[in-house]
C-alpha positions in Angstrom: 1.2 2.9 -33.3 -2.0 5.1 -33.4 -2.0 8.4 -35.2 -0.4 11.3 -33.3 -2.8 13.8 -31.6 -1.6 16.8 -33.5 -3.4 19.2 -31.1 -1.0 18.1 -28.4 2.1 18.2 -30.5 2.0 20.8 -33.3 -0.2 23.4 -31.8 -0.5 26.7 -33.6 0.4 25.2 -37.0 -2.6 27.0 -38.5 -1.1 30.2 -37.4 2.2 29.2 -38.9 0.7 28.5 -42.3 -0.8 31.9 -42.3 2.6 33.6 -42.0 4.4 34.8 -45.0 8.1 34.1 -45.5 10.1 37.2 -44.6 12.5 38.7 -47.1 16.2 38.0 -46.2 16.7 41.8 -45.6 14.4 41.6 -42.6 16.6 39.0 -41.1 20.1 40.1 -42.0 20.0 43.0 -44.4 19.4 45.7 -41.8 21.8 44.0 -39.4 24.7 43.7 -41.9 28.0 43.0 -40.1 26.1 42.5 -36.8 26.3 39.5 -34.6 23.9 36.7 -35.7 21.4 36.0 -33.0 20.9 32.2 -32.5 18.1 30.2 -31.0 18.6 26.5 -30.2 15.7 23.9 -30.1 16.9 20.8 -28.3 19.6 21.5 -25.7 21.2 18.0 -25.5 24.8 17.1 -26.1 24.8 17.3 -29.9 23.0 20.7 -30.0 25.3 22.1 -27.3 28.4 21.0 -29.3 27.2 22.5 -32.6 26.0 25.8 -31.2 29.2 26.1 -29.1 31.2 25.8 -32.3 29.0 28.5 -33.9 29.8 31.0 -31.1 33.5 30.1 -30.9 34.2 30.1 -34.6 31.7 32.6 -36.1 30.1 35.9 -35.5 27.2 34.6 -33.4 25.6 34.7 -30.0 22.9 32.5 -28.3 19.9 34.6 -27.4 17.2 32.0 -27.0 16.8 28.3 -26.1 13.9 25.8 -26.1 13.5 22.2 -25.0 10.8 19.8 -24.0 12.5 19.1 -20.7 13.4 21.6 -18.0 16.5 19.6 -16.8 18.0 20.1 -20.3 17.5 23.8 -20.1 18.9 24.0 -16.6 22.0 22.0 -17.6 22.6 24.0 -20.8 21.9 27.6 -19.6 25.2 28.1 -17.7 27.2 26.6 -20.5 25.6 28.9 -23.1 25.9 31.9 -20.8 29.6 31.3 -20.4 30.1 30.8 -24.1 28.4 34.2 -24.7 30.3 36.1 -22.1 33.7 34.5 -23.1 33.0 35.7 -26.6 32.0 39.3 -25.9 28.2 38.7 -25.3 25.8 38.5 -22.5 23.8 35.8 -20.6 20.5 34.6 -22.1 17.5 36.5 -20.9 15.1 34.4 -18.8 12.2 35.6 -21.0 13.8 33.8 -24.0 14.0 30.4 -22.4 11.1 28.3 -23.6 10.0 24.9 -22.2 7.4 22.4 -23.1 5.7 20.8 -26.2 5.2 24.1 -28.1 8.5 25.8 -26.9 9.8 25.5 -30.4 7.0 27.7 -31.7 7.8 30.4 -29.1 11.4 30.4 -30.1 10.8 30.4 -33.8 8.4 33.4 -33.5 10.8 35.3 -31.2 11.6 38.5 -33.2 15.1 38.7 -31.7 16.2 35.4 -33.2 17.9 35.4 -36.7 18.8 31.8 -37.1 17.6 28.5 -35.5 19.6 25.3 -34.7 17.2 22.3 -34.7 18.9 19.6 -32.6 15.8 17.9 -31.2 15.0 14.3 -32.0 14.6 13.4 -35.7 10.8 12.9 -35.7 10.4 16.7 -35.0 12.7 17.9 -37.8 10.2 18.2 -40.7 7.7 20.2 -38.7 10.3 22.4 -36.9 12.2 23.1 -40.1 9.0 24.0 -41.9 8.0 26.4 -39.1 11.4 28.0 -39.0 11.5 28.7 -42.8 7.8 29.9 -42.8 8.8 32.4 -40.1 11.7 33.7 -42.1 14.4 32.2 -40.0 17.6 30.7 -41.3 17.9 27.1 -40.1 20.6 24.6 -39.3 18.9 21.2 -38.9 20.7 18.2 -37.6 20.5 14.9 -39.5 18.6 12.8 -40.3 16.0 15.2 -41.7 13.3 12.7 -40.8 12.8 9.0 -39.7 10.4 8.3 -42.6 9.8 9.0 -46.3 7.0 11.5 -46.1 9.0 13.6 -43.6 11.9 13.7 -46.1 9.5 14.8 -48.9 8.2 17.5 -46.6 11.8 18.8 -46.1 12.3 18.9 -49.8 9.2 21.0 -50.2 10.3 23.2 -47.4 13.7 23.6 -49.1 11.9 24.8 -52.3 10.1 27.4 -50.3 13.3 28.5 -48.6 15.3 28.8 -51.8 16.7 32.4 -52.2 15.0 33.6 -49.0 16.8 32.0 -46.1 19.7 29.6 -45.6 19.0 26.0 -44.8 21.9 23.8 -43.6 21.7 20.1 -42.8 24.2 18.7 -40.2 26.4 16.6 -42.5 29.7 18.2 -41.4 32.1 15.7 -43.1 31.6 17.5 -46.4 33.5 20.4 -44.8 36.4 18.3 -43.3 39.6 19.4 -45.1 41.0 15.8 -45.7 37.7 14.6 -47.1 37.3 17.6 -49.3 40.8 17.0 -50.8 40.1 13.3 -51.3 36.8 14.0 -53.0 38.4 16.5 -55.4 41.1 14.0 -56.3 38.5 11.2 -56.9 36.5 13.5 -59.1 39.5 14.6 -61.2 40.2 10.9 -61.9 43.2 10.1 -59.6 41.8 6.6 -58.9 40.3 6.2 -62.3 36.7 5.0 -62.8 35.0 4.3 -59.5 33.7 0.7 -59.7 32.9 -0.1 -56.0 32.5 1.6 -52.7 32.7 0.1 -49.3 31.2 1.9 -46.3 31.5 1.1 -42.6 30.2 2.5 -39.4 31.1 0.0 -36.7 30.4 1.2 -33.1 29.6 -0.2 -29.7 26.3 -0.2 -27.9 25.4 3.1 -26.2 24.9 3.6 -22.5 22.0 2.3 -20.4 18.6 3.9 -21.0 17.6 7.2 -19.4 14.7 6.5 -17.0 11.6 8.8 -17.0 10.7 11.0 -14.1 7.4 9.0 -13.7 6.0 5.9 -15.3 5.3 7.4 -18.7 6.2 5.2 -21.6 6.0 8.3 -23.8 8.7 10.1 -21.8 10.8 6.9 -21.8 10.6 6.7 -25.6 11.5 10.4 -26.2 14.4 10.3 -23.7 15.7 7.2 -25.4 14.6 8.1 -28.9 17.7 6.6 -30.6 16.3 3.1 -29.9 12.8 3.7 -31.4 12.6 3.6 -35.2 9.6 5.9 -35.3 11.5 8.7 -33.4 15.1 8.4 -34.6 15.0 6.2 -37.7 17.4 3.7 -36.2 21.2 3.3 -36.4 21.4 3.4 -40.2 19.9 6.9 -40.1 21.8 7.9 -37.0 25.3 6.6 -37.8 25.6 4.8 -41.1 24.0 7.8 -42.8 27.2 9.8 -42.5 29.1 7.4 -44.8 26.1 7.2 -47.2 26.2 11.0 -47.4 29.9 10.9 -48.2 29.2 8.5 -51.0 26.4 10.5 -52.4 28.5 13.7 -52.2 31.6 12.2 -53.9 29.7 10.4 -56.6 27.1 13.2 -56.9 24.4 10.6 -57.1 21.9 8.7 -54.9 21.2 5.0 -55.1 18.8 3.4 -57.6 18.1 0.3 -55.6 19.1 -1.7 -52.5 19.0 -5.2 -51.0 19.6 -5.4 -47.3 19.4 -7.4 -44.1 19.6 -6.8 -40.4 18.5 -7.9 -37.0 18.5 -7.0 -33.3 21.1 -9.5 -32.1 23.4 -8.0 -29.5 21.5 -4.7 -29.3 19.5 -3.1 -26.6 16.8 -5.1 -24.9 14.3 -2.2 -25.2 13.1 -0.3 -28.3 12.6 -1.7 -31.8 15.6 -0.7 -33.8 18.0 -3.1 -35.4 21.5 -3.4 -33.9 23.1 -4.1 -37.3 22.6 -3.6 -41.0 24.2 -4.8 -44.1 23.1 -3.5 -47.5 24.2 -3.5 -51.1 23.2 -0.5 -53.1 23.1 -0.1 -56.9 24.2 3.4 -58.0 24.1 4.8 -61.5 26.9 3.8 -63.9 26.7 0.2 -62.6 28.5 1.1 -59.3 28.1 -1.2 -56.3 28.1 0.3 -52.9 28.0 -1.8 -49.7 27.4 -0.6 -46.2 27.9 -2.2 -42.8 26.4 -0.4 -39.8 26.5 -1.9 -36.3 25.9 -0.9 -32.7 26.7 -4.0 -30.7 28.4 -4.6 -27.4 32.0 -3.4 -26.8 33.0 -3.5 -30.4 36.0 -2.6 -32.5 35.2 0.9 -33.7 35.8 2.0 -37.2 34.2 4.5 -39.6 35.4 4.3 -43.2 34.5 5.2 -46.8 36.6 3.3 -49.3 36.4 4.1 -53.0 37.8 1.4 -55.3 38.7 2.6 -58.8 40.5 1.3 -61.9 43.7 3.2 -61.0 43.7 3.1 -57.2 41.9 3.1 -53.9 40.8 6.2 -51.9 40.2 5.5 -48.2 38.9 7.8 -45.5 38.6 6.9 -41.8 37.6 9.1 -38.9 40.8 8.2 -37.0 42.9 5.9 -39.2 43.9 8.3 -41.9 42.7 9.6 -45.2 44.8 8.6 -48.2 45.0 7.3 -51.8 47.0 4.3 -52.9 47.7 3.3 -56.5 48.9 5.2 -59.6 48.5 8.6 -57.9 49.3 8.2 -54.2 48.4 10.8 -51.7 48.2 11.1 -47.9 46.4 13.8 -46.0 48.8 13.6 -43.1 46.2 12.5 -40.6 47.8 9.8 -38.4 47.0 6.3 -39.3 46.2 4.2 -36.2 47.4 5.0 -32.7 49.8 8.0 -32.7 53.3 7.8 -31.5 54.6 10.0 -28.6 56.5 12.0 -31.2 53.3 12.6 -33.2 51.4 13.6 -30.1 54.2 16.1 -29.2 54.1 17.6 -32.6 50.4 18.1 -32.5 49.7 15.8 -35.5 46.1 15.4 -36.4 44.6 12.1 -35.2 41.1 12.7 -36.4 40.2 13.5 -40.0 37.3 15.6 -38.7 39.5 18.1 -36.8 38.0 21.1 -38.6 34.7 19.7 -40.0 32.2 21.2 -37.5 34.0 24.6 -37.3 34.1 24.9 -41.1 30.5 23.8 -41.4 29.1 26.3 -38.9 31.3 29.1 -40.3 29.9 28.5 -43.8 26.4 28.7 -42.4 26.9 31.9 -40.4 28.8 33.6 -43.2 26.0 32.7 -45.7 23.7 34.8 -43.5 26.1 37.6 -43.0 27.0 37.9 -46.7 23.6 37.1 -48.2 25.1 34.2 -50.1 22.3 31.8 -49.0 22.8 28.1 -49.0 20.2 25.4 -49.3 21.1 21.8 -48.3 17.5 20.6 -47.8 17.4 18.4 -51.0 20.8 16.9 -50.6 20.2 16.2 -46.9 16.8 14.6 -47.7 18.4 12.5 -50.4 21.1 11.1 -48.0 18.3 10.4 -45.5 16.2 8.7 -48.1 19.3 6.6 -49.1 19.5 5.3 -45.6 15.7 4.7 -45.5 16.0 2.7 -48.7 18.5 0.3 -47.0 16.5 0.1 -43.9 13.3 -0.6 -45.8 14.9 -3.4 -47.7 16.5 -4.9 -44.6 13.1 -4.7 -42.7 11.2 -6.3 -45.6 14.0 -8.7 -46.4 13.6 -8.0 -50.1 15.1 -5.7 -52.8 13.6 -2.2 -53.1 14.0 0.4 -55.7 14.3 4.2 -55.1 10.9 4.7 -56.7 9.2 2.1 -54.6 10.6 3.7 -51.5 10.0 7.3 -52.6 6.4 6.8 -53.5 5.6 4.3 -50.7 3.8 6.9 -48.6 5.7 5.7 -45.5 4.9 7.9 -42.5 5.3 6.7 -38.9 2.3 7.5 -36.9 3.0 8.4 -33.3 0.7 8.5 -30.3 2.6 10.7 -28.0 0.6 12.5 -25.4 2.5 15.8 -25.2 0.4 17.2 -22.4 2.4 14.9 -20.1 5.5 17.2 -20.7 4.1 20.5 -19.7 5.5 20.3 -16.2 8.7 18.2 -16.7 
């Protein structure tokens, strides 16, 4: 692809760089115990779900919204207004609805916004997060932090600038799921002994048919179907498999040193350029082997799992098939394994291990702003993204890669998106 025309896409970046990072007191200090005013960039399904949880579970209201597409804004506006009014707030003012290629800039520079949720496609995350932090806004950025290496490194630099000034959260909510937290604590205290091997799975079916553009623009087709274009989303290993890699990095408190992987497009979508399946073996410190299988093919058996094999037992965590430990120190989270019985349904038994993950995650983010106990997940979020990129890079090249080779590769996807096409959509 040709280099992106930055005049069309990241307008006003010169103005951004001239701004100084505001002190936290200008964002939350004078508004202590007040409702946190949220702005959302990217009003699709994921962003709507996360910001809805913020309003329902924390002291927050949505005051501004931005999107490239008008139809997304029109769909989300009544949902957000109802959320606000149901929780003691008011509808979003029309003057704080921003559309188009530089809508994110208008929202970030809105003085009535305290915190920003970045839920736009992954290729926008490094620039949008940098702009938010530079403007003194707290930021919750969805994963992955970038489709490429240089974007991840930019996020790390942004995190360094944010440190002690604003909160930066990255959307890896499993770290806040109660069953996973308990399992991680038990592994760390030695309940399964020394961890020798980790098996990770994210097996899912093919997504729906592509969203068609309003006109004949390939640029619009790519953005509206960004998950299928490596340069825009990073591909399935960065979209889905990354969740399990993040769990592994979190539990082991390490990132991989090397990887050897493979993959192909068999059974995947007939458009785009992303692989439909990956298999990679990672080498972690302390001679630990970690394997990952990530697939998105046809109507498949669905399972998401992280299995830690130790010298005294096995710890296993599924999205919907239980979280438990077997061996010398057995433990069960109580999450139903497999299909629940009628009795279990009637009793309200948890069938998903993620029942409180998002609510806990967003509460932690909002409370960090309210209390001034700032969090900074930029580096850990970038490391988990880079871990996925390492596997993808090895699979694409069909040769082993080290962390250093990947990190210093200079990989940056060049886009040639004509953003002027989106001013009237």
